[in-house]
PDB file of the backbone (N, CA, C, O) and the ligand in Angstrom, with CONECT records:
HET     ZN  A 101       1
ATOM      1  N   UNK A   1     -94.666 -54.080 -11.022  1.00  0.00           N
ATOM      2  CA  UNK A   1     -93.437 -53.918 -10.231  1.00  0.00           C
ATOM      3  C   UNK A   1     -93.756 -53.957  -8.735  1.00  0.00           C
ATOM      4  O   UNK A   1     -94.691 -53.299  -8.281  1.00  0.00           O
ATOM      5  N   UNK A   2     -92.977 -54.730  -7.970  1.00  0.00           N
ATOM      6  CA  UNK A   2     -93.170 -54.765  -6.522  1.00  0.00           C
ATOM      7  C   UNK A   2     -92.060 -53.953  -5.819  1.00  0.00           C
ATOM      8  O   UNK A   2     -91.177 -53.392  -6.468  1.00  0.00           O
ATOM      9  N   UNK A   3     -92.133 -53.908  -4.483  1.00  0.00           N
ATOM     10  CA  UNK A   3     -91.219 -53.081  -3.711  1.00  0.00           C
ATOM     11  C   UNK A   3     -89.761 -53.512  -3.907  1.00  0.00           C
ATOM     12  O   UNK A   3     -88.873 -52.668  -4.029  1.00  0.00           O
ATOM     13  N   UNK A   4     -89.522 -54.813  -3.936  1.00  0.00           N
ATOM     14  CA  UNK A   4     -88.155 -55.299  -4.090  1.00  0.00           C
ATOM     15  C   UNK A   4     -87.565 -54.851  -5.432  1.00  0.00           C
ATOM     16  O   UNK A   4     -86.418 -54.412  -5.507  1.00  0.00           O
ATOM     17  N   UNK A   5     -88.377 -54.974  -6.485  1.00  0.00           N
ATOM     18  CA  UNK A   5     -87.929 -54.546  -7.811  1.00  0.00           C
ATOM     19  C   UNK A   5     -87.674 -53.037  -7.827  1.00  0.00           C
ATOM     20  O   UNK A   5     -86.716 -52.559  -8.434  1.00  0.00           O
ATOM     21  N   UNK A   6     -88.549 -52.306  -7.152  1.00  0.00           N
ATOM     22  CA  UNK A   6     -88.398 -50.856  -7.098  1.00  0.00           C
ATOM     23  C   UNK A   6     -87.075 -50.476  -6.434  1.00  0.00           C
ATOM     24  O   UNK A   6     -86.329 -49.638  -6.941  1.00  0.00           O
ATOM     25  N   UNK A   7     -86.797 -51.110  -5.283  1.00  0.00           N
ATOM     26  CA  UNK A   7     -85.573 -50.792  -4.551  1.00  0.00           C
ATOM     27  C   UNK A   7     -84.329 -51.198  -5.331  1.00  0.00           C
ATOM     28  O   UNK A   7     -83.284 -50.555  -5.240  1.00  0.00           O
ATOM     29  N   UNK A   8     -84.462 -52.297  -6.115  1.00  0.00           N
ATOM     30  CA  UNK A   8     -83.326 -52.718  -6.933  1.00  0.00           C
ATOM     31  C   UNK A   8     -83.051 -51.700  -8.045  1.00  0.00           C
ATOM     32  O   UNK A   8     -81.916 -51.560  -8.500  1.00  0.00           O
ATOM     33  N   UNK A   9     -84.099 -50.993  -8.476  1.00  0.00           N
ATOM     34  CA  UNK A   9     -83.977 -50.016  -9.562  1.00  0.00           C
ATOM     35  C   UNK A   9     -83.815 -48.586  -9.053  1.00  0.00           C
ATOM     36  O   UNK A   9     -83.852 -47.637  -9.836  1.00  0.00           O
ATOM     37  N   UNK A  10     -83.635 -48.433  -7.740  1.00  0.00           N
ATOM     38  CA  UNK A  10     -83.623 -47.099  -7.135  1.00  0.00           C
ATOM     39  C   UNK A  10     -82.540 -46.210  -7.757  1.00  0.00           C
ATOM     40  O   UNK A  10     -82.770 -45.029  -8.018  1.00  0.00           O
ATOM     41  N   UNK A  11     -81.375 -46.781  -7.987  1.00  0.00           N
ATOM     42  CA  UNK A  11     -80.276 -46.009  -8.576  1.00  0.00           C
ATOM     43  C   UNK A  11     -80.618 -45.563  -9.990  1.00  0.00           C
ATOM     44  O   UNK A  11     -80.265 -44.460 -10.407  1.00  0.00           O
ATOM     45  N   UNK A  12     -81.316 -46.443 -10.732  1.00  0.00           N
ATOM     46  CA  UNK A  12     -81.742 -46.080 -12.087  1.00  0.00           C
ATOM     47  C   UNK A  12     -82.750 -44.936 -12.043  1.00  0.00           C
ATOM     48  O   UNK A  12     -82.758 -44.063 -12.911  1.00  0.00           O
ATOM     49  N   UNK A  13     -83.610 -44.955 -11.002  1.00  0.00           N
ATOM     50  CA  UNK A  13     -84.637 -43.926 -10.861  1.00  0.00           C
ATOM     51  C   UNK A  13     -83.980 -42.559 -10.627  1.00  0.00           C
ATOM     52  O   UNK A  13     -84.449 -41.545 -11.144  1.00  0.00           O
ATOM     53  N   UNK A  14     -82.896 -42.539  -9.849  1.00  0.00           N
ATOM     54  CA  UNK A  14     -82.194 -41.290  -9.559  1.00  0.00           C
ATOM     55  C   UNK A  14     -81.399 -40.829 -10.783  1.00  0.00           C
ATOM     56  O   UNK A  14     -81.263 -39.633 -11.044  1.00  0.00           O
ATOM     57  N   UNK A  15     -80.881 -41.807 -11.522  1.00  0.00           N
ATOM     58  CA  UNK A  15     -80.085 -41.494 -12.707  1.00  0.00           C
ATOM     59  C   UNK A  15     -80.945 -40.814 -13.771  1.00  0.00           C
ATOM     60  O   UNK A  15     -81.914 -41.414 -14.235  1.00  0.00           O
ATOM     61  N   UNK A  16     -80.621 -39.574 -14.175  1.00  0.00           N
ATOM     62  CA  UNK A  16     -81.450 -38.870 -15.169  1.00  0.00           C
ATOM     63  C   UNK A  16     -81.394 -39.488 -16.567  1.00  0.00           C
ATOM     64  O   UNK A  16     -82.203 -39.139 -17.426  1.00  0.00           O
ATOM     65  N   UNK A  17     -80.449 -40.401 -16.804  1.00  0.00           N
ATOM     66  CA  UNK A  17     -80.328 -41.005 -18.138  1.00  0.00           C
ATOM     67  C   UNK A  17     -81.159 -42.279 -18.279  1.00  0.00           C
ATOM     68  O   UNK A  17     -81.125 -42.926 -19.326  1.00  0.00           O
ATOM     69  N   UNK A  18     -81.900 -42.641 -17.242  1.00  0.00           N
ATOM     70  CA  UNK A  18     -82.713 -43.857 -17.292  1.00  0.00           C
ATOM     71  C   UNK A  18     -83.816 -43.739 -18.343  1.00  0.00           C
ATOM     72  O   UNK A  18     -84.414 -42.677 -18.517  1.00  0.00           O
ATOM     73  N   UNK A  19     -84.073 -44.846 -19.039  1.00  0.00           N
ATOM     74  CA  UNK A  19     -85.087 -44.863 -20.101  1.00  0.00           C
ATOM     75  C   UNK A  19     -86.453 -44.490 -19.538  1.00  0.00           C
ATOM     76  O   UNK A  19     -86.788 -44.836 -18.406  1.00  0.00           O
ATOM     77  N   UNK A  20     -87.236 -43.778 -20.346  1.00  0.00           N
ATOM     78  CA  UNK A  20     -88.538 -43.281 -19.881  1.00  0.00           C
ATOM     79  C   UNK A  20     -89.513 -44.410 -19.567  1.00  0.00           C
ATOM     80  O   UNK A  20     -90.375 -44.253 -18.702  1.00  0.00           O
ATOM     81  N   UNK A  21     -89.391 -45.575 -20.272  1.00  0.00           N
ATOM     82  CA  UNK A  21     -90.282 -46.709 -19.998  1.00  0.00           C
ATOM     83  C   UNK A  21     -90.079 -47.209 -18.573  1.00  0.00           C
ATOM     84  O   UNK A  21     -91.043 -47.438 -17.843  1.00  0.00           O
ATOM     85  N   UNK A  22     -88.816 -47.377 -18.184  1.00  0.00           N
ATOM     86  CA  UNK A  22     -88.505 -47.844 -16.839  1.00  0.00           C
ATOM     87  C   UNK A  22     -88.912 -46.793 -15.820  1.00  0.00           C
ATOM     88  O   UNK A  22     -89.454 -47.115 -14.762  1.00  0.00           O
ATOM     89  N   UNK A  23     -88.646 -45.537 -16.144  1.00  0.00           N
ATOM     90  CA  UNK A  23     -89.002 -44.449 -15.238  1.00  0.00           C
ATOM     91  C   UNK A  23     -90.517 -44.402 -14.988  1.00  0.00           C
ATOM     92  O   UNK A  23     -90.963 -44.139 -13.872  1.00  0.00           O
ATOM     93  N   UNK A  24     -91.297 -44.662 -16.043  1.00  0.00           N
ATOM     94  CA  UNK A  24     -92.760 -44.667 -15.920  1.00  0.00           C
ATOM     95  C   UNK A  24     -93.214 -45.777 -14.979  1.00  0.00           C
ATOM     96  O   UNK A  24     -94.119 -45.578 -14.168  1.00  0.00           O
ATOM     97  N   UNK A  25     -92.578 -46.956 -15.088  1.00  0.00           N
ATOM     98  CA  UNK A  25     -92.917 -48.064 -14.190  1.00  0.00           C
ATOM     99  C   UNK A  25     -92.584 -47.710 -12.749  1.00  0.00           C
ATOM    100  O   UNK A  25     -93.358 -47.993 -11.835  1.00  0.00           O
ATOM    101  N   UNK A  26     -91.418 -47.085 -12.551  1.00  0.00           N
ATOM    102  CA  UNK A  26     -90.996 -46.689 -11.208  1.00  0.00           C
ATOM    103  C   UNK A  26     -91.918 -45.608 -10.661  1.00  0.00           C
ATOM    104  O   UNK A  26     -92.276 -45.619  -9.483  1.00  0.00           O
ATOM    105  N   UNK A  27     -92.300 -44.667 -11.533  1.00  0.00           N
ATOM    106  CA  UNK A  27     -93.229 -43.609 -11.139  1.00  0.00           C
ATOM    107  C   UNK A  27     -94.541 -44.213 -10.652  1.00  0.00           C
ATOM    108  O   UNK A  27     -95.083 -43.811  -9.622  1.00  0.00           O
ATOM    109  N   UNK A  28     -95.042 -45.188 -11.415  1.00  0.00           N
ATOM    110  CA  UNK A  28     -96.322 -45.818 -11.085  1.00  0.00           C
ATOM    111  C   UNK A  28     -96.262 -46.476  -9.714  1.00  0.00           C
ATOM    112  O   UNK A  28     -97.190 -46.355  -8.914  1.00  0.00           O
ATOM    113  N   UNK A  29     -95.145 -47.183  -9.450  1.00  0.00           N
ATOM    114  CA  UNK A  29     -95.024 -47.854  -8.158  1.00  0.00           C
ATOM    115  C   UNK A  29     -94.891 -46.828  -7.031  1.00  0.00           C
ATOM    116  O   UNK A  29     -95.557 -46.951  -6.003  1.00  0.00           O
ATOM    117  N   UNK A  30     -94.036 -45.816  -7.216  1.00  0.00           N
ATOM    118  CA  UNK A  30     -93.810 -44.805  -6.178  1.00  0.00           C
ATOM    119  C   UNK A  30     -95.098 -44.052  -5.869  1.00  0.00           C
ATOM    120  O   UNK A  30     -95.343 -43.661  -4.728  1.00  0.00           O
ATOM    121  N   UNK A  31     -95.927 -43.853  -6.909  1.00  0.00           N
ATOM    122  CA  UNK A  31     -97.187 -43.126  -6.730  1.00  0.00           C
ATOM    123  C   UNK A  31     -98.146 -43.900  -5.836  1.00  0.00           C
ATOM    124  O   UNK A  31     -98.885 -43.307  -5.051  1.00  0.00           O
ATOM    125  N   UNK A  32     -98.133 -45.243  -5.958  1.00  0.00           N
ATOM    126  CA  UNK A  32     -99.068 -46.054  -5.192  1.00  0.00           C
ATOM    127  C   UNK A  32     -98.485 -46.629  -3.910  1.00  0.00           C
ATOM    128  O   UNK A  32     -99.206 -47.252  -3.131  1.00  0.00           O
ATOM    129  N   UNK A  33     -97.169 -46.427  -3.676  1.00  0.00           N
ATOM    130  CA  UNK A  33     -96.521 -47.036  -2.516  1.00  0.00           C
ATOM    131  C   UNK A  33     -95.765 -45.961  -1.738  1.00  0.00           C
ATOM    132  O   UNK A  33     -94.691 -45.526  -2.154  1.00  0.00           O
ATOM    133  N   UNK A  34     -96.335 -45.532  -0.601  1.00  0.00           N
ATOM    134  CA  UNK A  34     -95.740 -44.421   0.136  1.00  0.00           C
ATOM    135  C   UNK A  34     -94.384 -44.822   0.730  1.00  0.00           C
ATOM    136  O   UNK A  34     -93.495 -43.983   0.869  1.00  0.00           O
ATOM    137  N   UNK A  35     -94.230 -46.096   1.075  1.00  0.00           N
ATOM    138  CA  UNK A  35     -92.962 -46.550   1.660  1.00  0.00           C
ATOM    139  C   UNK A  35     -91.817 -46.352   0.662  1.00  0.00           C
ATOM    140  O   UNK A  35     -90.769 -45.807   1.009  1.00  0.00           O
ATOM    141  N   UNK A  36     -92.028 -46.796  -0.571  1.00  0.00           N
ATOM    142  CA  UNK A  36     -90.997 -46.660  -1.593  1.00  0.00           C
ATOM    143  C   UNK A  36     -90.783 -45.192  -1.965  1.00  0.00           C
ATOM    144  O   UNK A  36     -89.666 -44.787  -2.287  1.00  0.00           O
ATOM    145  N   UNK A  37     -91.847 -44.402  -1.920  1.00  0.00           N
ATOM    146  CA  UNK A  37     -91.745 -42.976  -2.215  1.00  0.00           C
ATOM    147  C   UNK A  37     -90.800 -42.295  -1.214  1.00  0.00           C
ATOM    148  O   UNK A  37     -89.930 -41.514  -1.598  1.00  0.00           O
ATOM    149  N   UNK A  38     -90.991 -42.609   0.088  1.00  0.00           N
ATOM    150  CA  UNK A  38     -90.139 -42.042   1.138  1.00  0.00           C
ATOM    151  C   UNK A  38     -88.701 -42.515   0.959  1.00  0.00           C
ATOM    152  O   UNK A  38     -87.760 -41.728   1.059  1.00  0.00           O
ATOM    153  N   UNK A  39     -88.541 -43.811   0.694  1.00  0.00           N
ATOM    154  CA  UNK A  39     -87.202 -44.374   0.501  1.00  0.00           C
ATOM    155  C   UNK A  39     -86.498 -43.693  -0.665  1.00  0.00           C
ATOM    156  O   UNK A  39     -85.314 -43.366  -0.589  1.00  0.00           O
ATOM    157  N   UNK A  40     -87.251 -43.483  -1.749  1.00  0.00           N
ATOM    158  CA  UNK A  40     -86.673 -42.831  -2.915  1.00  0.00           C
ATOM    159  C   UNK A  40     -86.267 -41.388  -2.587  1.00  0.00           C
ATOM    160  O   UNK A  40     -85.166 -40.961  -2.933  1.00  0.00           O
ATOM    161  N   UNK A  41     -87.154 -40.641  -1.923  1.00  0.00           N
ATOM    162  CA  UNK A  41     -86.853 -39.242  -1.593  1.00  0.00           C
ATOM    163  C   UNK A  41     -85.623 -39.138  -0.693  1.00  0.00           C
ATOM    164  O   UNK A  41     -84.765 -38.282  -0.902  1.00  0.00           O
ATOM    165  N   UNK A  42     -85.543 -40.016   0.310  1.00  0.00           N
ATOM    166  CA  UNK A  42     -84.403 -40.012   1.228  1.00  0.00           C
ATOM    167  C   UNK A  42     -83.112 -40.326   0.492  1.00  0.00           C
ATOM    168  O   UNK A  42     -82.098 -39.653   0.674  1.00  0.00           O
ATOM    169  N   UNK A  43     -83.165 -41.364  -0.346  1.00  0.00           N
ATOM    170  CA  UNK A  43     -81.972 -41.771  -1.087  1.00  0.00           C
ATOM    171  C   UNK A  43     -81.521 -40.668  -2.036  1.00  0.00           C
ATOM    172  O   UNK A  43     -80.329 -40.386  -2.155  1.00  0.00           O
ATOM    173  N   UNK A  44     -82.497 -40.039  -2.718  1.00  0.00           N
ATOM    174  CA  UNK A  44     -82.154 -38.976  -3.663  1.00  0.00           C
ATOM    175  C   UNK A  44     -81.487 -37.811  -2.933  1.00  0.00           C
ATOM    176  O   UNK A  44     -80.503 -37.255  -3.420  1.00  0.00           O
ATOM    177  N   UNK A  45     -82.020 -37.443  -1.769  1.00  0.00           N
ATOM    178  CA  UNK A  45     -81.436 -36.339  -1.000  1.00  0.00           C
ATOM    179  C   UNK A  45     -80.027 -36.681  -0.540  1.00  0.00           C
ATOM    180  O   UNK A  45     -79.121 -35.849  -0.592  1.00  0.00           O
ATOM    181  N   UNK A  46     -79.858 -37.925  -0.085  1.00  0.00           N
ATOM    182  CA  UNK A  46     -78.533 -38.362   0.361  1.00  0.00           C
ATOM    183  C   UNK A  46     -77.534 -38.274  -0.787  1.00  0.00           C
ATOM    184  O   UNK A  46     -76.408 -37.807  -0.617  1.00  0.00           O
ATOM    185  N   UNK A  47     -77.969 -38.731  -1.955  1.00  0.00           N
ATOM    186  CA  UNK A  47     -77.092 -38.703  -3.130  1.00  0.00           C
ATOM    187  C   UNK A  47     -76.749 -37.255  -3.494  1.00  0.00           C
ATOM    188  O   UNK A  47     -75.605 -36.945  -3.829  1.00  0.00           O
ATOM    189  N   UNK A  48     -77.757 -36.367  -3.423  1.00  0.00           N
ATOM    190  CA  UNK A  48     -77.522 -34.957  -3.761  1.00  0.00           C
ATOM    191  C   UNK A  48     -76.556 -34.312  -2.777  1.00  0.00           C
ATOM    192  O   UNK A  48     -75.656 -33.573  -3.175  1.00  0.00           O
ATOM    193  N   UNK A  49     -76.748 -34.599  -1.471  1.00  0.00           N
ATOM    194  CA  UNK A  49     -75.849 -34.057  -0.447  1.00  0.00           C
ATOM    195  C   UNK A  49     -74.439 -34.575  -0.668  1.00  0.00           C
ATOM    196  O   UNK A  49     -73.466 -33.827  -0.572  1.00  0.00           O
ATOM    197  N   UNK A  50     -74.340 -35.868  -0.968  1.00  0.00           N
ATOM    198  CA  UNK A  50     -73.038 -36.483  -1.191  1.00  0.00           C
ATOM    199  C   UNK A  50     -72.336 -35.815  -2.373  1.00  0.00           C
ATOM    200  O   UNK A  50     -71.146 -35.506  -2.319  1.00  0.00           O
ATOM    201  N   UNK A  51     -73.108 -35.601  -3.440  1.00  0.00           N
ATOM    202  CA  UNK A  51     -72.521 -34.974  -4.631  1.00  0.00           C
ATOM    203  C   UNK A  51     -72.065 -33.555  -4.339  1.00  0.00           C
ATOM    204  O   UNK A  51     -70.994 -33.136  -4.776  1.00  0.00           O
ATOM    205  N   UNK A  52     -72.902 -32.800  -3.580  1.00  0.00           N
ATOM    206  CA  UNK A  52     -72.541 -31.421  -3.234  1.00  0.00           C
ATOM    207  C   UNK A  52     -71.297 -31.390  -2.364  1.00  0.00           C
ATOM    208  O   UNK A  52     -70.396 -30.582  -2.588  1.00  0.00           O
ATOM    209  N   UNK A  53     -71.247 -32.271  -1.370  1.00  0.00           N
ATOM    210  CA  UNK A  53     -70.089 -32.328  -0.485  1.00  0.00           C
ATOM    211  C   UNK A  53     -68.826 -32.667  -1.259  1.00  0.00           C
ATOM    212  O   UNK A  53     -67.750 -32.130  -0.997  1.00  0.00           O
ATOM    213  N   UNK A  54     -68.981 -33.561  -2.206  1.00  0.00           N
ATOM    214  CA  UNK A  54     -67.844 -33.970  -3.011  1.00  0.00           C
ATOM    215  C   UNK A  54     -67.273 -32.759  -3.751  1.00  0.00           C
ATOM    216  O   UNK A  54     -66.059 -32.576  -3.842  1.00  0.00           O
ATOM    217  N   UNK A  55     -68.190 -31.936  -4.276  1.00  0.00           N
ATOM    218  CA  UNK A  55     -67.747 -30.760  -5.026  1.00  0.00           C
ATOM    219  C   UNK A  55     -67.080 -29.738  -4.108  1.00  0.00           C
ATOM    220  O   UNK A  55     -66.128 -29.062  -4.498  1.00  0.00           O
ATOM    221  N   UNK A  56     -67.598 -29.636  -2.875  1.00  0.00           N
ATOM    222  CA  UNK A  56     -67.044 -28.635  -1.960  1.00  0.00           C
ATOM    223  C   UNK A  56     -65.744 -29.083  -1.307  1.00  0.00           C
ATOM    224  O   UNK A  56     -64.756 -28.349  -1.269  1.00  0.00           O
ATOM    225  N   UNK A  57     -65.776 -30.339  -0.783  1.00  0.00           N
ATOM    226  CA  UNK A  57     -64.672 -30.762   0.073  1.00  0.00           C
ATOM    227  C   UNK A  57     -63.430 -31.185  -0.702  1.00  0.00           C
ATOM    228  O   UNK A  57     -62.302 -30.961  -0.263  1.00  0.00           O
ATOM    229  N   UNK A  58     -63.652 -31.792  -1.848  1.00  0.00           N
ATOM    230  CA  UNK A  58     -62.504 -32.341  -2.563  1.00  0.00           C
ATOM    231  C   UNK A  58     -61.485 -31.268  -2.943  1.00  0.00           C
ATOM    232  O   UNK A  58     -60.296 -31.452  -2.683  1.00  0.00           O
ATOM    233  N   UNK A  59     -61.905 -30.154  -3.549  1.00  0.00           N
ATOM    234  CA  UNK A  59     -60.924 -29.122  -3.894  1.00  0.00           C
ATOM    235  C   UNK A  59     -60.258 -28.533  -2.661  1.00  0.00           C
ATOM    236  O   UNK A  59     -59.077 -28.187  -2.697  1.00  0.00           O
ATOM    237  N   UNK A  60     -61.030 -28.414  -1.536  1.00  0.00           N
ATOM    238  CA  UNK A  60     -60.460 -27.840  -0.320  1.00  0.00           C
ATOM    239  C   UNK A  60     -59.342 -28.726   0.206  1.00  0.00           C
ATOM    240  O   UNK A  60     -58.272 -28.238   0.570  1.00  0.00           O
ATOM    241  N   UNK A  61     -59.593 -30.034   0.245  1.00  0.00           N
ATOM    242  CA  UNK A  61     -58.561 -30.962   0.692  1.00  0.00           C
ATOM    243  C   UNK A  61     -57.357 -30.911  -0.240  1.00  0.00           C
ATOM    244  O   UNK A  61     -56.204 -30.897   0.192  1.00  0.00           O
ATOM    245  N   UNK A  62     -57.662 -30.885  -1.517  1.00  0.00           N
ATOM    246  CA  UNK A  62     -56.590 -30.834  -2.510  1.00  0.00           C
ATOM    247  C   UNK A  62     -55.770 -29.572  -2.352  1.00  0.00           C
ATOM    248  O   UNK A  62     -54.541 -29.598  -2.411  1.00  0.00           O
ATOM    249  N   UNK A  63     -56.485 -28.441  -2.145  1.00  0.00           N
ATOM    250  CA  UNK A  63     -55.802 -27.158  -2.017  1.00  0.00           C
ATOM    251  C   UNK A  63     -54.855 -27.173  -0.825  1.00  0.00           C
ATOM    252  O   UNK A  63     -53.723 -26.693  -0.898  1.00  0.00           O
ATOM    253  N   UNK A  64     -55.357 -27.749   0.297  1.00  0.00           N
ATOM    254  CA  UNK A  64     -54.529 -27.832   1.503  1.00  0.00           C
ATOM    255  C   UNK A  64     -53.296 -28.693   1.255  1.00  0.00           C
ATOM    256  O   UNK A  64     -52.192 -28.361   1.686  1.00  0.00           O
ATOM    257  N   UNK A  65     -53.503 -29.794   0.558  1.00  0.00           N
ATOM    258  CA  UNK A  65     -52.374 -30.684   0.277  1.00  0.00           C
ATOM    259  C   UNK A  65     -51.373 -30.006  -0.642  1.00  0.00           C
ATOM    260  O   UNK A  65     -50.162 -30.135  -0.461  1.00  0.00           O
ATOM    261  N   UNK A  66     -51.889 -29.278  -1.635  1.00  0.00           N
ATOM    262  CA  UNK A  66     -51.007 -28.565  -2.568  1.00  0.00           C
ATOM    263  C   UNK A  66     -50.252 -27.466  -1.821  1.00  0.00           C
ATOM    264  O   UNK A  66     -49.047 -27.285  -2.000  1.00  0.00           O
ATOM    265  N   UNK A  67     -50.999 -26.728  -0.968  1.00  0.00           N
ATOM    266  CA  UNK A  67     -50.360 -25.669  -0.173  1.00  0.00           C
ATOM    267  C   UNK A  67     -49.247 -26.243   0.688  1.00  0.00           C
ATOM    268  O   UNK A  67     -48.154 -25.684   0.776  1.00  0.00           O
ATOM    269  N   UNK A  68     -49.550 -27.374   1.322  1.00  0.00           N
ATOM    270  CA  UNK A  68     -48.576 -28.018   2.197  1.00  0.00           C
ATOM    271  C   UNK A  68     -47.329 -28.398   1.403  1.00  0.00           C
ATOM    272  O   UNK A  68     -46.201 -28.166   1.838  1.00  0.00           O
ATOM    273  N   UNK A  69     -47.557 -28.982   0.240  1.00  0.00           N
ATOM    274  CA  UNK A  69     -46.445 -29.409  -0.598  1.00  0.00           C
ATOM    275  C   UNK A  69     -45.632 -28.207  -1.063  1.00  0.00           C
ATOM    276  O   UNK A  69     -44.402 -28.251  -1.095  1.00  0.00           O
ATOM    277  N   UNK A  70     -46.339 -27.118  -1.429  1.00  0.00           N
ATOM    278  CA  UNK A  70     -45.652 -25.907  -1.900  1.00  0.00           C
ATOM    279  C   UNK A  70     -44.844 -25.288  -0.760  1.00  0.00           C
ATOM    280  O   UNK A  70     -43.703 -24.866  -0.951  1.00  0.00           O
ATOM    281  N   UNK A  71     -45.451 -25.241   0.429  1.00  0.00           N
ATOM    282  CA  UNK A  71     -44.756 -24.670   1.579  1.00  0.00           C
ATOM    283  C   UNK A  71     -43.481 -25.444   1.895  1.00  0.00           C
ATOM    284  O   UNK A  71     -42.443 -24.859   2.202  1.00  0.00           O
ATOM    285  N   UNK A  72     -43.580 -26.772   1.814  1.00  0.00           N
ATOM    286  CA  UNK A  72     -42.396 -27.605   2.077  1.00  0.00           C
ATOM    287  C   UNK A  72     -41.311 -27.335   1.042  1.00  0.00           C
ATOM    288  O   UNK A  72     -40.128 -27.230   1.367  1.00  0.00           O
ATOM    289  N   UNK A  73     -41.740 -27.227  -0.202  1.00  0.00           N
ATOM    290  CA  UNK A  73     -40.781 -26.956  -1.279  1.00  0.00           C
ATOM    291  C   UNK A  73     -40.143 -25.592  -1.087  1.00  0.00           C
ATOM    292  O   UNK A  73     -38.935 -25.429  -1.261  1.00  0.00           O
ATOM    293  N   UNK A  74     -40.985 -24.590  -0.717  1.00  0.00           N
ATOM    294  CA  UNK A  74     -40.498 -23.224  -0.532  1.00  0.00           C
ATOM    295  C   UNK A  74     -39.484 -23.166   0.595  1.00  0.00           C
ATOM    296  O   UNK A  74     -38.426 -22.553   0.453  1.00  0.00           O
ATOM    297  N   UNK A  75     -39.805 -23.806   1.720  1.00  0.00           N
ATOM    298  CA  UNK A  75     -38.894 -23.752   2.859  1.00  0.00           C
ATOM    299  C   UNK A  75     -37.578 -24.446   2.523  1.00  0.00           C
ATOM    300  O   UNK A  75     -36.509 -24.021   2.959  1.00  0.00           O
ATOM    301  N   UNK A  76     -37.673 -25.520   1.742  1.00  0.00           N
ATOM    302  CA  UNK A  76     -36.449 -26.222   1.331  1.00  0.00           C
ATOM    303  C   UNK A  76     -35.623 -25.346   0.390  1.00  0.00           C
ATOM    304  O   UNK A  76     -34.398 -25.277   0.487  1.00  0.00           O
ATOM    305  N   UNK A  77     -36.341 -24.672  -0.533  1.00  0.00           N
ATOM    306  CA  UNK A  77     -35.641 -23.796  -1.480  1.00  0.00           C
ATOM    307  C   UNK A  77     -35.009 -22.618  -0.753  1.00  0.00           C
ATOM    308  O   UNK A  77     -33.899 -22.199  -1.080  1.00  0.00           O
ATOM    309  N   UNK A  78     -35.737 -22.079   0.253  1.00  0.00           N
ATOM    310  CA  UNK A  78     -35.193 -20.968   1.038  1.00  0.00           C
ATOM    311  C   UNK A  78     -33.923 -21.403   1.765  1.00  0.00           C
ATOM    312  O   UNK A  78     -32.916 -20.695   1.793  1.00  0.00           O
ATOM    313  N   UNK A  79     -34.014 -22.588   2.345  1.00  0.00           N
ATOM    314  CA  UNK A  79     -32.850 -23.116   3.062  1.00  0.00           C
ATOM    315  C   UNK A  79     -31.678 -23.271   2.104  1.00  0.00           C
ATOM    316  O   UNK A  79     -30.539 -22.923   2.414  1.00  0.00           O
ATOM    317  N   UNK A  80     -31.995 -23.806   0.928  1.00  0.00           N
ATOM    318  CA  UNK A  80     -30.948 -24.031  -0.068  1.00  0.00           C
ATOM    319  C   UNK A  80     -30.373 -22.701  -0.529  1.00  0.00           C
ATOM    320  O   UNK A  80     -29.158 -22.562  -0.670  1.00  0.00           O
ATOM    321  N   UNK A  81     -31.259 -21.700  -0.771  1.00  0.00           N
ATOM    322  CA  UNK A  81     -30.793 -20.380  -1.210  1.00  0.00           C
ATOM    323  C   UNK A  81     -29.954 -19.702  -0.133  1.00  0.00           C
ATOM    324  O   UNK A  81     -28.934 -19.071  -0.407  1.00  0.00           O
ATOM    325  N   UNK A  82     -30.425 -19.858   1.104  1.00  0.00           N
ATOM    326  CA  UNK A  82     -29.723 -19.240   2.228  1.00  0.00           C
ATOM    327  C   UNK A  82     -28.308 -19.820   2.331  1.00  0.00           C
ATOM    328  O   UNK A  82     -27.314 -19.109   2.476  1.00  0.00           O
ATOM    329  N   UNK A  83     -28.280 -21.164   2.244  1.00  0.00           N
ATOM    330  CA  UNK A  83     -26.968 -21.834   2.292  1.00  0.00           C
ATOM    331  C   UNK A  83     -26.095 -21.373   1.133  1.00  0.00           C
ATOM    332  O   UNK A  83     -24.900 -21.112   1.274  1.00  0.00           O
ATOM    333  N   UNK A  84     -26.765 -21.286  -0.040  1.00  0.00           N
ATOM    334  CA  UNK A  84     -26.053 -20.941  -1.250  1.00  0.00           C
ATOM    335  C   UNK A  84     -25.523 -19.503  -1.185  1.00  0.00           C
ATOM    336  O   UNK A  84     -24.349 -19.249  -1.457  1.00  0.00           O
ATOM    337  N   UNK A  85     -26.420 -18.560  -0.816  1.00  0.00           N
ATOM    338  CA  UNK A  85     -26.013 -17.150  -0.739  1.00  0.00           C
ATOM    339  C   UNK A  85     -25.019 -16.941   0.382  1.00  0.00           C
ATOM    340  O   UNK A  85     -24.127 -16.098   0.289  1.00  0.00           O
ATOM    341  N   UNK A  86     -25.180 -17.722   1.453  1.00  0.00           N
ATOM    342  CA  UNK A  86     -24.270 -17.615   2.582  1.00  0.00           C
ATOM    343  C   UNK A  86     -22.844 -18.017   2.188  1.00  0.00           C
ATOM    344  O   UNK A  86     -21.869 -17.422   2.646  1.00  0.00           O
ATOM    345  N   UNK A  87     -22.744 -19.033   1.334  1.00  0.00           N
ATOM    346  CA  UNK A  87     -21.420 -19.521   0.983  1.00  0.00           C
ATOM    347  C   UNK A  87     -20.793 -18.666  -0.110  1.00  0.00           C
ATOM    348  O   UNK A  87     -19.569 -18.566  -0.205  1.00  0.00           O
ATOM    349  N   UNK A  88     -21.658 -18.035  -0.956  1.00  0.00           N
ATOM    350  CA  UNK A  88     -21.091 -17.259  -2.082  1.00  0.00           C
ATOM    351  C   UNK A  88     -20.830 -15.818  -1.697  1.00  0.00           C
ATOM    352  O   UNK A  88     -20.029 -15.143  -2.344  1.00  0.00           O
ATOM    353  N   UNK A  89     -21.527 -15.304  -0.595  1.00  0.00           N
ATOM    354  CA  UNK A  89     -21.358 -13.899  -0.228  1.00  0.00           C
ATOM    355  C   UNK A  89     -19.967 -13.665   0.340  1.00  0.00           C
ATOM    356  O   UNK A  89     -19.480 -12.535   0.348  1.00  0.00           O
ATOM    357  N   UNK A  90     -19.335 -14.714   0.809  1.00  0.00           N
ATOM    358  CA  UNK A  90     -18.024 -14.502   1.408  1.00  0.00           C
ATOM    359  C   UNK A  90     -16.882 -14.609   0.406  1.00  0.00           C
ATOM    360  O   UNK A  90     -15.719 -14.451   0.777  1.00  0.00           O
TER     361      UNK A  90
HETATM  362 ZN    ZN A 101     -93.156 -50.224  -2.768  1.00  0.00          ZN2+
END
């Protein structure tokens, strides 16, 4: 395996479901090639950070959007109730 092949398989190397035969070939190349080793470590860290951020940020954004939607609905319902109670109290 050469560097180009290694870089083409980088995603497979990070993927824990990759076959052990392919992983062994990638291991062998990374062990003897410091450039690919660094590239692999950097890519793996980036992927891990991305995955962690995805887990943290996505629910927060969603929560804010849900809160916003709920607040809009609540204010509309309050307005409607106010109008409604205002007209029926008399
Ligand atoms: Zn290499």
